[in-house]
N, C-alpha and C positions, 0 to 999 in steps of 0.2 A: 247297478254293474255294470261300467262305459264297456265299450271294445275301439283302442285305439290304434292305429296304425303311425310310425312316427318316420318321414322318409323326407324328401324334399321332392319338389312337384316340376319344379322348371329348372334344372339342372340340366346339365350337359354329359354327365358322365354314362357309362354303362350302368351303373347299378340305378343311377335314374331314371332312366328309360326303364330298366327292368320296375322297378317299384309300380310308375304309373298301371305298365299290365297286369302285375300281382295285386293290385287294389283293385282294378277293375273287373277282371276278370276270375278270383278269387276272393276276396275280403267285401265287397263293396254286398252282392247279396249276403254275408254277414254279419251288416250291419256296421261294421269298421267303420268311423270315421278316422280320414285323414289331414292329421296335423302336419304341416309343413315347419321343416326346419329352419326354414328363413326366419320364419315367428316362433324364433328360439326364445325369447325371455318371458314367452305367451302361456307355453306349454305346462310347464310345469303347475300352476294356476289349474288347467284342463280336466288334470286327472285325478284319480284318487288312489289309494294303497290295493283298492277291492277291484280294481279296472284291469279286465285279460288289457295288454301293452306289447305288441310287436316292433321290431325295428331288424331294418337292412342296413348290416356292418360290415364294412372295409376296412383298411387302415388310412382309408384320407375323409373317412365319415369321422373329422374330430366332432364335430356338434353332436352327434346323434351317442357317439361312446361315453363323451363327457354327460351328457341326459340319462344316460344308460346305468353306467357307475354309479349316478349319484340315487336313480330308485334305489338298485341293488344295495347302497349301503344305507338306506331308509328303511329296509325290511320289504321292497315287492315283495312277492315272489307270484305274479302271475305275468312272468315278462318269460317273452318267448324272441328269438332273434335268427335272423336268416345270417350266417356267415359265408361275405363272401372271397374271405381271403384267408381263407386255413392254412396253420393251425391259429394267427395271429389274429388279435381282437382289439387290444389295445398297444400299440409301434410306437417307440417303447412303452413297457410298465408307466416307469419311472421316467416323468418329463424334467428337461434341467435347459437351463437358457444356452449354458456352454456347451458349444457344438461336441469337444470333445468326450465331455460326460454322456452326452446324449448318444453317440458310440460306442460307449462300454457297456448301458443302458439298454443297447439295443443287441451287444454282445451276449450281455448274463438272460436277458428274453430268448434267445436263440437255446443257448446253450446250457444254461441252468435253470428258465422258466420262471425268471425272476423270484428266484428262490422259494417257488411256490406258490406268491401271495396272487396268483392270475386265477391258479383253482381254486379259491376260495371266494370268490367270484362267481365262476363261472360254474359253481354247484348248485346256486343260486339260482342260475338263471331253469326256468321249468322245461324248456326245447329250444336244443341247437341245432338248428337244422344247416345242410351242408349240400351246394347243388353238387358234389360230384360224388361217387363211391370212393375216388385215393383221398380226398377232403376229408370222408367221415371216419376211416383207418387211423389216418395221420392224429386227427385229433382226439379220438378215445387215445391212442397209444401214447400221444402226448401229458395231456392233462388227466389220465386213467378215471374218463367217465361215462359213464352209462345215459346222459342226457342228450343223445347224441344222435340223431334223424336224416336220412337220407332224402331230400327235397327236388324232385326231376323239377328241370328248367323252363317257367311258364313259357307259353307263346304262344302270340296272338296271333290264332291261325287266319281270319280276316285280313292279314299285313302279308302273305304269304305271296310270292309275284312267281313268277313265271317268267326267262330271261325270253325277251322276244329278238334282239337282236344278236345273234351269235359272232365273236370276233376273238381278236385273240387279245385284244387291251385288258390293263390291271386296273385295278385299284385295293387303295389301303385305306382301310377305318377303322378310327383310333386316337388315342391321345399321341402325341409324339414326343419318346424317348428313348434313351437309349437301351434300354430293357426290351423294349417292342420287336427288336429283328427290324425296322425300317432299312437301316441302311443296308442290310446283306440282299434286302428283297429289289431296292434300288440297283444295287452291284448287278443282283441278278438280270434283270429288266438291262440294263448297258450291253452287257454281253451277249442277251438276245438278240437285240440291236442290231447286232456285226449280221448276224441272220435275214432274221425281220425287221427292216429298219423303219416298216410302217408303225409298231405296235406303241400305243402311249399307256403312259399309266399315271392313274388320278390319284393323287395324294388330299384325301379328307381330313381332316384331323386338328388340335388345338396343343401349341407348347405351353404350359404353363411354369413362369419360373426361371429356371435356369437352363430349360430344357430350350426356351426362345436362343439363344446361343446356337445352341444343336440345331435348330429349323434351320436356321440363318447359313450355318456350316452346309448344310444337306441343299438345299437349294442356289448354292453355289457350286457344287461339285456334281449332282447329278442335277444338271438341267435338258438335253434332250431328250423330247417327247413328252417331259415328265410336267403336269399342271398343278400345283402348289394352291388346293383350293380355300385352306382352313377349315372354318367351322363354317358349316350350311345346314340351312332349315332344315324339315323332314319334306318338305316339297322340291327343295333344289337340290338333296340328296337322292329320293328319287329316281330324278330327269337324271342326275350322274351315274348312276348304278345303271341306266339303262344302255350306257356305252363301253359298258366292262362285261367282260365274261370271268376273270381268274381274279380272286381274292388272295394274294400273297400274303400271309399274318404269320411271321415269324416270330416267334419269342425264345429268349433265353431262359435256361435252368437257372430259376429263382433259386433251389436248393432247399431253403428252410421256408417256402410256405407255395400255397397251390391253389391260385385263381383262378375259376373259371373264366374263360374266353366269352363277352358278350359280344366281341367283335365279330369272331366265326360263327356262332349264333345269328347273328344280323346276317352275315354275306350269307349264309345258308338259307336263311328264310325269305332271301329277294334272288337268288335262283343261281347264287354264283356259286364257281367250282374252287373250290379253298386250295394252298399251297402252302402247309405248313410242316412245322415240324415234328420230332415224337416228345415235348418236354411238357413238365406241369399235368395238366388234365386235357390234352387234345384231341389223344387216344379215345377218349372218351364222346366225343363230336366226331372225327372226321374215322370214317373205313376206307383204307387204301385204295384207290382205284372205282370207288363206286361214290361218295361223294366228295372228294376232294384228293388229294394224293399227300402222302407225308413223305418229305425231302431229307437228302440225311446232313445238309449243313455245309459237303462243303462243295463251294461255288462252282467249279468246273462240272465237275459231277452233277450236281443240281440244274448246271444250264444244257449240257445234253439232256438230262430225264424232260424236260420241259420240251424242247425242239422235239423230243419222240415222241411226246404224246398227243405233240398238235394234229401234225398228220404224215400217213404213211402211205398214202395211194391205194388203196382199198376201196370199196363202195358194193352197193348192191339196188335192186328194185327191189320195191315191195309196195303189196297192192293196197289201197288207200282201208278197202274194205276188214283188213287185218287191226288197223286201229280205231278203238274202242271209243264212244264219248265217254270223257271226264270232265266231272265237275271242278268246278273253281275251288281253288285249294287244297286238291288231291297231288297226289305223284305222279298223274298221268302214269302213261303205260312208254315199255323199252322200245326204242325201235330201233337201234344195233346195239352189239355187244361190244362193249368198249376190252381192248386189251393190250398188252406189248406191241401185238402183233402188227394190229390196224391202228391207234392210236385212236385222239378222239373225233370227233364228226368237226368236219373242213364246213359242212353249207347242204342244206338239202332242199330241194327244191321239187315241184311238184309238176308233173310231165304226162305227158301221152304215149303210148306205145311208136307214133311217127316221130316225137321228136327228137330232137339231138343237143347236146349237151358240147359244152368248149371248159377242160380239164387247164388248170395255169396250175405251174411250178414256180418255184422259187427262183430257177437255172432261166426262167423268160418262154419255158417250151411251153406249145400251144398244142391241145391233142382233141381234137373233135371226134366225138364220139356218138352213134346209133343209140338210141334209146333202148328199141327193142334188141342190142348185142350185147346187154349190158343183163346177166344171171337176176332171175327173179329170185328171191328168197325170202324166208319168215321173217319176223322183228327181231325175232333171239339172236337171230344170227350172225356173224362179224364180215359176211362182203366175200366178192372176191378181186382176184389185182384186176386194177383200172388201167393203172400207167406204172412200168418202168421208172423207176426214177435214180438217177446219179448218183454218185456221194455225194453225200452232204444236201441235195436236192429231197426238198419234201414238196408234196401238195399244197398249192396256196389257197385257192381260189374254186370254187366251180362257179357254168353260167349255161342256162339255157337258151340258144339261139333262135334268134324270132327274125323269121323269116319277111321281108318286106317286097314290095311288087318294084321292077323294076320303073315303069311308068305307071304316072301319077294321075287320075283322071282329070282330065281340064275341062272345065263348065264352058258350054258353047252360048 
């Protein structure tokens, strides 16, 4: 009896990235063999009815789905599946060349469960794993199954990164499509530029098929301070992520399926602050005000919310001894309590008591302050008011003042 894992080794989708981590972190030590779906024609000859076989299944994994159903029809009963787009497994279940008939078939999938045809096959799967608790409930309810289990998303802790360059820039990562909410994030960015004209937005993603026209439309309409970078290698992606702090990842409410966002997880893994909306399964990943922010979907309201979380003019002084040493891959320690009152951190500097700092506002106001006049507080406190801001004005920067001698030494 052998153990086989069927997925894509070299694809660019979130599922493909997940597959590589899942195999390396979990399945390799269980003696599974990775069968690349690109070798589609050779796979049936490498497996037998006695083998344990695990699939990664999303609605666009057409080859994996075809092999899965062929095995189930042939009586294989040691098959397990991770379902990425619950409750859909094959969409539509009955496919047609005619697009109109395909739409009717999808309608029957969603509202009539394809006449129960899907259930016959799902009950033959030994275990169906789902990456969200909400997804587990939906799958069990729709198909009346008892072979569905929750599987926490696998995370390679070696890839966890700390944001080194804190700024206000945006980054989007994922496929380009109307259902991804990317246009909403671009509209949000354009609104914010009216107050903070320096903020950049990096768009990293690939447009496939009809989405290519939509991608061109976005590039023509939203171009100010926006860089459309297309698909990037992991090395290139890491460099771009270093240039941004916020990851706006908004989604449409899909209504009849509930995918788990690999893009949100990747952004969190890279130390980004995620901006998203409460649809699908995002609430299982983002805790508002802690690892990201849940926005309303109202453009004007969300613009004000973002500007508010940037900077509100508060600060404090904390002794360095209060910060313990933390190893790589840990969450670190809290430096300041983030709240609606004081907003997010604009900057942090190492200073001595005799130093001076310069506070800079969006209105062009510069305030010079002695460090010793700033109250010393513990790590988990919110800070005190450092500067009074005018209406619509925000703190945009902080710099340590470096004194230089008026006369330079001259060698004789």
